[in-house]
N, C-alpha and C positions, 0 to 999 in steps of 0.2 A: 117957611121953617122946613116945607119940600126942601129945597136945594140944600140946606143945611145937612140934615139928612146925608144925600146923595153925596156931598164931599165927604161926611163920615167917615162913609164906606166906601168909597173912594180910598184916602187915603189908610183904613185897616185892609182893604185889600194891597194894595201896595206895601205896605210895612209888612203882610202875610206873603205877599210873591214874592220880598224881597229875601226874608228866612226862606220860604222855599225853595230858589235857586241855590241856596249852596247847602241846602240841608236835605240829605237823600230819601228821609219821611217823610217830610211834605212839601203838596208839588207845589211849583208854583203855577201852571197855567190858569187853572179856574180861578184862585184870586185876580190874578193880574187881570182876567175879561172880567169880572167882579167892579173894579178901577176904572178900566176902561170903558164900561157903562154908565157907572157913576158919576166920573167927569166930566161921560158924552156929554151927561144928563143936566150937570146940575155946571157947569163954568168951563164957557170954551178956551177959557186960558189954563186954567188947569188940565182942560183935553188938550191939548196944542202939548202944552211943556211934558205930559205926560209919554203921549208918542215919541216923540221926540227922546226921551232919555234908551237907555243903551237897554237899561232892562227889558220896555218892552220892545223893542230890536231884536232882541237876543230870542224872548222866546215866546213871542204874539204876533211880528210882524208879517212872516207866511202866512198862518196861521187868516190872517184877518186878508190876504189877499186872493187866498184864496187856493194857496198853495199846498197846503198840510203841513209838517211837520219836516223837517230835513232832516235826511242820515244820520247828521250825527248827530242829534238830538233823539231819534228813535236808538240809536247806538248805548247813546247814556241811558235813554230810559231801563233798555235791557240789561245794560253791564249792573244798572244800582240794584234791579229787582233783584238778578239772580245773584246778586253776594249779599242781600239783607238775607232772601230766602234760602244761604247755604249755609246761614248763621244758623237758622231756625231749626233745619235739618239736621244740625250738628249737634245742639241742644236739644236735640228730642231724641237721643240716644236710646228712653229706655222707653220711647212709647211709638210703639213699632206702626204703629193710623197715621199718626200725625206723619213717619218720613214718609207710608205711602201717597197719602195724599199732596204733601209737599212736591214726591217722586214726578207723580202725575199730572201739575198743577207746571 
């Protein structure tokens, strides 16, 4: 029963991580980390499949190997966050306090 729960959680993590890899508002990293953990506890076959996917290699491999995030990943995150916060800044044209907070962040 425990193994089935881990498999289900791993599949949900992969699904959410895949969505997060393309959607700027949803982070892929924590969901893929959840999937890796769940697959490692549930099935060696699923874990081996997951660590050989491009999704894993692009998002988690360098972190798991202890190298941290790549420079490209950091730049992509910063650009996405800056663009999204800029939209919020523009939309708060009548809320001075909100614009000040966003500008400080």
